[in-house]
N, CA, C and O of each residue as an XYZ file, in Angstrom:
412
protein
N     -88.423    -69.710    -55.264
C     -88.350    -68.918    -56.466
C     -86.891    -68.823    -56.899
O     -86.008    -68.557    -56.083
N     -86.652    -69.036    -58.157
C     -85.293    -68.976    -58.689
C     -84.984    -67.576    -59.189
O     -85.867    -66.728    -59.316
N     -83.715    -67.358    -59.469
C     -83.306    -66.062    -60.016
C     -83.964    -65.824    -61.365
O     -84.322    -64.692    -61.693
N     -84.129    -66.899    -62.160
C     -84.792    -66.760    -63.455
C     -86.230    -66.308    -63.294
O     -86.714    -65.494    -64.081
N     -86.938    -66.836    -62.261
C     -88.316    -66.416    -61.998
C     -88.368    -64.934    -61.648
O     -89.247    -64.212    -62.121
N     -87.436    -64.482    -60.827
C     -87.399    -63.076    -60.435
C     -87.142    -62.182    -61.640
O     -87.767    -61.131    -61.778
N     -86.232    -62.592    -62.508
C     -85.925    -61.797    -63.688
C     -87.114    -61.743    -64.628
O     -87.406    -60.689    -65.193
N     -87.807    -62.861    -64.806
C     -88.952    -62.878    -65.722
C     -90.059    -61.958    -65.219
O     -90.801    -61.397    -66.025
N     -90.183    -61.795    -63.923
C     -91.174    -60.847    -63.386
C     -90.886    -59.433    -63.855
O     -91.805    -58.672    -64.159
N     -89.614    -59.084    -63.913
C     -89.243    -57.736    -64.336
C     -89.556    -57.504    -65.803
O     -89.708    -56.357    -66.225
N     -89.655    -58.556    -66.580
C     -90.014    -58.457    -67.991
C     -91.522    -58.323    -68.173
O     -91.983    -57.944    -69.249
N     -92.290    -58.629    -67.134
C     -93.752    -58.611    -67.177
C     -94.253    -57.172    -67.019
O     -94.002    -56.540    -65.993
N     -94.960    -56.652    -68.033
C     -95.478    -55.283    -67.991
C     -96.468    -55.055    -66.859
O     -96.685    -53.916    -66.445
N     -97.069    -56.123    -66.357
C     -98.083    -55.985    -65.313
C     -97.536    -56.221    -63.907
O     -98.275    -56.095    -62.931
N     -96.273    -56.557    -63.794
C     -95.686    -56.804    -62.475
C     -95.457    -55.475    -61.755
O     -94.796    -54.591    -62.300
N     -95.987    -55.318    -60.547
C     -95.865    -54.040    -59.813
C     -94.470    -53.866    -59.204
O     -94.272    -54.080    -58.008
N     -93.533    -53.485    -60.026
C     -92.131    -53.440    -59.622
C     -91.696    -52.102    -59.025
O     -90.628    -52.023    -58.418
N     -92.499    -51.052    -59.184
C     -92.036    -49.711    -58.826
C     -92.810    -49.123    -57.652
O     -94.040    -49.161    -57.611
N     -92.066    -48.585    -56.712
C     -92.686    -47.884    -55.592
C     -93.251    -46.557    -56.089
O     -92.945    -46.115    -57.196
N     -94.058    -45.946    -55.278
C     -94.630    -44.661    -55.654
C     -93.533    -43.622    -55.888
O     -93.584    -42.866    -56.858
N     -92.560    -43.589    -55.012
C     -91.474    -42.617    -55.160
C     -90.693    -42.830    -56.444
O     -90.389    -41.874    -57.157
N     -90.372    -44.071    -56.738
C     -89.622    -44.381    -57.962
C     -90.468    -44.088    -59.199
O     -89.965    -43.553    -60.187
N     -91.748    -44.436    -59.144
C     -92.648    -44.180    -60.273
C     -92.730    -42.676    -60.547
O     -92.630    -42.246    -61.697
N     -92.910    -41.885    -59.501
C     -92.981    -40.428    -59.674
C     -91.683    -39.887    -60.251
O     -91.699    -39.012    -61.116
N     -90.569    -40.403    -59.776
C     -89.261    -39.976    -60.280
C     -89.110    -40.321    -61.763
O     -88.636    -39.500    -62.548
N     -89.512    -41.526    -62.143
C     -89.395    -41.960    -63.532
C     -90.262    -41.105    -64.457
O     -89.880    -40.834    -65.595
N     -91.432    -40.682    -63.966
C     -92.350    -39.875    -64.766
C     -92.038    -38.389    -64.700
O     -92.588    -37.597    -65.465
N     -91.155    -38.015    -63.786
C     -90.843    -36.603    -63.615
C     -92.018    -35.836    -63.043
O     -92.270    -34.693    -63.424
N     -92.732    -36.466    -62.132
C     -93.921    -35.851    -61.539
C     -93.884    -36.029    -60.029
O     -92.868    -36.434    -59.464
N     -94.984    -35.726    -59.395
C     -95.057    -35.850    -57.938
C     -95.858    -37.082    -57.540
O     -96.607    -37.644    -58.339
N     -95.686    -37.481    -56.301
C     -96.481    -38.575    -55.773
C     -97.955    -38.164    -55.698
O     -98.845    -39.004    -55.829
N     -98.203    -36.886    -55.490
C     -99.572    -36.377    -55.472
C    -100.274    -36.584    -56.805
O    -101.469    -36.879    -56.841
N     -99.534    -36.430    -57.906
C    -100.111    -36.680    -59.224
C    -100.533    -38.143    -59.329
O    -101.625    -38.438    -59.814
N     -99.687    -39.051    -58.883
C    -100.033    -40.475    -58.929
C    -101.258    -40.777    -58.059
O    -102.119    -41.571    -58.440
N    -101.326    -40.144    -56.900
C    -102.517    -40.327    -56.050
C    -103.764    -39.807    -56.763
O    -104.819    -40.441    -56.724
N    -103.637    -38.647    -57.416
C    -104.785    -38.023    -58.090
C    -105.303    -38.890    -59.233
O    -106.516    -39.033    -59.390
N    -104.412    -39.471    -60.031
C    -104.901    -40.318    -61.126
C    -105.449    -41.637    -60.595
O    -106.270    -42.282    -61.249
N    -105.000    -42.033    -59.424
C    -105.602    -43.184    -58.765
C    -107.009    -42.861    -58.286
O    -107.926    -43.667    -58.447
N    -107.179    -41.685    -57.699
C    -108.505    -41.246    -57.241
C    -109.463    -41.063    -58.414
O    -110.668    -41.269    -58.271
N    -108.932    -40.676    -59.571
C    -109.747    -40.515    -60.784
C    -110.004    -41.869    -61.453
O    -110.690    -41.948    -62.473
N    -109.453    -42.916    -60.876
C    -109.634    -44.302    -61.342
C    -109.019    -44.570    -62.712
O    -109.484    -45.434    -63.456
N    -107.978    -43.824    -63.031
C    -107.255    -44.106    -64.270
C    -106.428    -45.373    -64.091
O    -106.427    -46.256    -64.949
N    -105.733    -45.446    -62.979
C    -104.978    -46.652    -62.644
C    -105.239    -46.998    -61.191
O    -105.546    -46.126    -60.378
N    -105.117    -48.257    -60.880
C    -105.259    -48.720    -59.501
C    -103.977    -49.452    -59.136
O    -103.782    -50.601    -59.532
N    -103.111    -48.799    -58.389
C    -101.857    -49.460    -58.036
C    -102.114    -50.647    -57.113
O    -103.063    -50.653    -56.329
N    -101.261    -51.634    -57.224
C    -101.337    -52.752    -56.293
C    -100.731    -52.295    -54.982
O    -100.028    -51.286    -54.930
N    -100.999    -53.021    -53.949
C    -100.451    -52.665    -52.634
C     -99.498    -53.754    -52.166
O     -99.772    -54.945    -52.318
N     -98.379    -53.333    -51.598
C     -97.438    -54.282    -51.007
C     -98.058    -54.816    -49.718
O     -99.096    -54.324    -49.276
N     -97.430    -55.811    -49.123
C     -97.950    -56.354    -47.864
C     -97.975    -55.291    -46.778
O     -98.767    -55.380    -45.841
N     -97.114    -54.286    -46.896
C     -97.092    -53.174    -45.948
C     -98.070    -52.064    -46.292
O     -98.148    -51.067    -45.574
N     -98.833    -52.221    -47.400
C     -99.836    -51.237    -47.784
C     -99.329    -50.135    -48.704
O    -100.066    -49.194    -48.998
N     -98.085    -50.234    -49.162
C     -97.523    -49.208    -50.036
C     -97.947    -49.444    -51.482
O     -98.067    -50.582    -51.934
N     -98.172    -48.343    -52.194
C     -98.567    -48.443    -53.604
C     -97.393    -48.937    -54.440
O     -96.250    -48.522    -54.249
N     -97.707    -49.838    -55.377
C     -96.709    -50.375    -56.307
C     -97.278    -50.286    -57.719
O     -98.451    -50.582    -57.944
N     -96.436    -49.876    -58.666
C     -96.877    -49.623    -60.039
C     -96.147    -50.525    -61.026
O     -94.976    -50.861    -60.848
N     -96.870    -50.902    -62.064
C     -96.284    -51.701    -63.142
C     -95.830    -50.781    -64.272
O     -96.170    -49.598    -64.296
N     -95.068    -51.331    -65.198
C     -94.650    -50.544    -66.363
C     -95.863    -50.130    -67.191
O     -95.908    -49.016    -67.711
N     -96.840    -51.017    -67.315
C     -98.062    -50.687    -68.049
C     -98.748    -49.478    -67.404
O     -99.154    -48.553    -68.108
N     -98.878    -49.477    -66.086
C     -99.509    -48.355    -65.387
C     -98.709    -47.073    -65.561
O     -99.287    -45.991    -65.663
N     -97.397    -47.183    -65.596
C     -96.567    -45.988    -65.789
C     -96.749    -45.410    -67.187
O     -96.707    -44.192    -67.360
N     -96.948    -46.258    -68.180
C     -97.201    -45.748    -69.537
C     -98.530    -44.989    -69.579
O     -98.631    -43.944    -70.222
N     -99.533    -45.510    -68.903
C    -100.833    -44.830    -68.841
C    -100.687    -43.499    -68.103
O    -101.207    -42.475    -68.546
N     -99.978    -43.522    -66.982
C     -99.762    -42.296    -66.205
C     -99.011    -41.253    -67.029
O     -99.295    -40.059    -66.931
N     -98.060    -41.701    -67.838
C     -97.297    -40.767    -68.678
C     -98.203    -40.113    -69.715
O     -98.035    -38.932    -70.021
N     -99.154    -40.856    -70.256
C    -100.099    -40.269    -71.219
C    -100.933    -39.185    -70.539
O    -101.139    -38.111    -71.104
N    -101.409    -39.465    -69.336
C    -102.203    -38.479    -68.597
C    -101.344    -37.262    -68.258
O    -101.803    -36.124    -68.355
N    -100.123    -37.505    -67.870
C     -99.243    -36.395    -67.510
C     -99.004    -35.481    -68.705
O     -98.972    -34.261    -68.546
N     -98.838    -36.045    -69.893
C     -98.630    -35.230    -71.091
C     -99.830    -34.318    -71.335
O     -99.670    -33.156    -71.707
N    -101.021    -34.849    -71.124
C    -102.232    -34.033    -71.298
C    -102.300    -32.930    -70.242
O    -102.634    -31.786    -70.551
N    -101.984    -33.276    -69.004
C    -102.005    -32.286    -67.922
C    -100.957    -31.210    -68.185
O    -101.216    -30.024    -67.981
N     -99.788    -31.617    -68.633
C     -98.729    -30.650    -68.946
C     -99.151    -29.699    -70.065
O     -98.672    -28.568    -70.145
N    -100.055    -30.172    -70.929
C    -100.549    -29.337    -72.034
C    -101.717    -28.464    -71.610
O    -102.265    -27.725    -72.427
N    -102.110    -28.540    -70.322
C    -103.154    -27.662    -69.814
C    -104.499    -28.314    -69.561
O    -105.443    -27.631    -69.165
N    -104.612    -29.605    -69.777
C    -105.876    -30.308    -69.543
C    -106.036    -30.582    -68.048
O    -105.092    -31.050    -67.411
N    -107.199    -30.305    -67.479
C    -107.417    -30.643    -66.062
C    -107.239    -32.146    -65.849
O    -107.524    -32.946    -66.740
N    -106.771    -32.515    -64.673
C    -106.405    -33.907    -64.412
C    -107.580    -34.880    -64.590
O    -107.407    -35.960    -65.155
N    -108.765    -34.503    -64.114
C    -109.919    -35.395    -64.285
C    -110.246    -35.594    -65.762
O    -110.564    -36.704    -66.189
N    -110.168    -34.514    -66.542
C    -110.436    -34.603    -67.977
C    -109.356    -35.432    -68.674
O    -109.665    -36.222    -69.566
N    -108.097    -35.260    -68.275
C    -107.002    -36.033    -68.872
C    -107.208    -37.526    -68.621
O    -107.002    -38.345    -69.517
N    -107.610    -37.870    -67.414
C    -107.851    -39.276    -67.095
C    -108.987    -39.830    -67.930
O    -108.905    -40.948    -68.440
N    -110.041    -39.055    -68.070
C    -111.185    -39.503    -68.867
C    -110.795    -39.665    -70.339
O    -111.228    -40.613    -70.994
N    -109.991    -38.756    -70.853
C    -109.529    -38.846    -72.240
C    -108.737    -40.138    -72.456
O    -108.965    -40.851    -73.433
N    -107.816    -40.434    -71.552
C    -107.006    -41.648    -71.684
C    -107.897    -42.889    -71.629
O    -107.704    -43.825    -72.404
N    -108.862    -42.900    -70.726
C    -109.790    -44.035    -70.624
C    -110.571    -44.193    -71.927
O    -110.687    -45.302    -72.449
N    -111.105    -43.097    -72.451
C    -111.886    -43.157    -73.689
C    -111.019    -43.564    -74.885
O    -111.476    -44.310    -75.751
N    -109.789    -43.087    -74.938
C    -108.884    -43.505    -76.012
C    -108.655    -45.011    -75.974
O    -108.667    -45.674    -77.012
N    -108.450    -45.542    -74.785
C    -108.236    -46.984    -74.641
C    -109.484    -47.776    -75.019
O    -109.383    -48.824    -75.657
N    -110.663    -47.280    -74.628
C    -111.907    -47.952    -74.997
C    -112.108    -47.938    -76.506
O    -112.532    -48.937    -77.087
N    -111.806    -46.815    -77.140
C    -111.930    -46.717    -78.591
C    -110.968    -47.686    -79.282
O    -111.350    -48.384    -80.221
N    -109.741    -47.722    -78.821
C    -108.749    -48.632    -79.405
C    -109.207    -50.085    -79.285
O    -109.077    -50.858    -80.234
N    -109.737    -50.454    -78.136
C    -110.233    -51.823    -77.934
C    -111.422    -52.108    -78.842
O    -111.500    -53.190    -79.423
N    -112.343    -51.169    -78.976
C    -113.507    -51.354    -79.852
C    -113.064    -51.502    -81.303
O    -113.610    -52.323    -82.040
N    -112.083    -50.718    -81.711
C    -111.573    -50.820    -83.080
C    -110.891    -52.165    -83.309
O    -111.016    -52.752    -84.383
N    -110.173    -52.651    -82.302
C    -109.519    -53.950    -82.410
C    -110.556    -55.054    -82.549
O    -110.404    -55.943    -83.387
N    -111.610    -55.009    -81.738
C    -112.679    -56.016    -81.798
C    -113.392    -55.945    -83.138
O    -113.704    -56.979    -83.730
N    -113.653    -54.741    -83.621
C    -114.316    -54.559    -84.908
C    -113.495    -55.132    -86.045
O    -114.030    -55.814    -86.920
N    -112.197    -54.859    -86.038
C    -111.305    -55.373    -87.083
C    -111.245    -56.896    -87.015
O    -111.231    -57.562    -88.051
N    -111.211    -57.447    -85.818
C    -111.205    -58.902    -85.662
C    -112.488    -59.508    -86.194
O    -112.466    -60.540    -86.866
N    -113.603    -58.869    -85.894
C    -114.893    -59.338    -86.364
C    -114.939    -59.344    -87.897
O    -115.449    -60.287    -88.501
N    -114.414    -58.304    -88.511
C    -114.421    -58.214    -89.976
C    -113.513    -59.278    -90.616
O    -113.785    -59.749    -91.720
N    -112.445    -59.646    -89.918
C    -111.549    -60.687    -90.438
C    -112.216    -62.060    -90.400
O    -111.957    -62.899    -91.263
N    -113.066    -62.291    -89.415
C    -113.681    -63.617    -89.257
C    -114.985    -63.779    -90.027
O    -115.494    -64.894    -90.147
N    -115.532    -62.684    -90.552
C    -116.788    -62.797    -91.300
C    -116.573    -62.687    -92.787
O    -117.531    -62.762    -93.557
């Protein structure tokens, strides 16, 4: 692997570049919060060869959305469900708009 390959991984939103501790620090939350949203199946962190959770930038953006809802008083399970439903709605709207463009 070249240095260019390593750098391009960091540009990839899906590359699991962040440890649980770093992810929690970046979000200003606890590792327990990250575990809880994992248990609620909002995100599924990848595991390192040593079994440690690793998070991508995409997953951190999703976690930040859930955290904002929780900070506003929404229970964590409900916040996770809201984020999931918002994403499903956005995808359905995208598919619908694409369908209308092709017909």
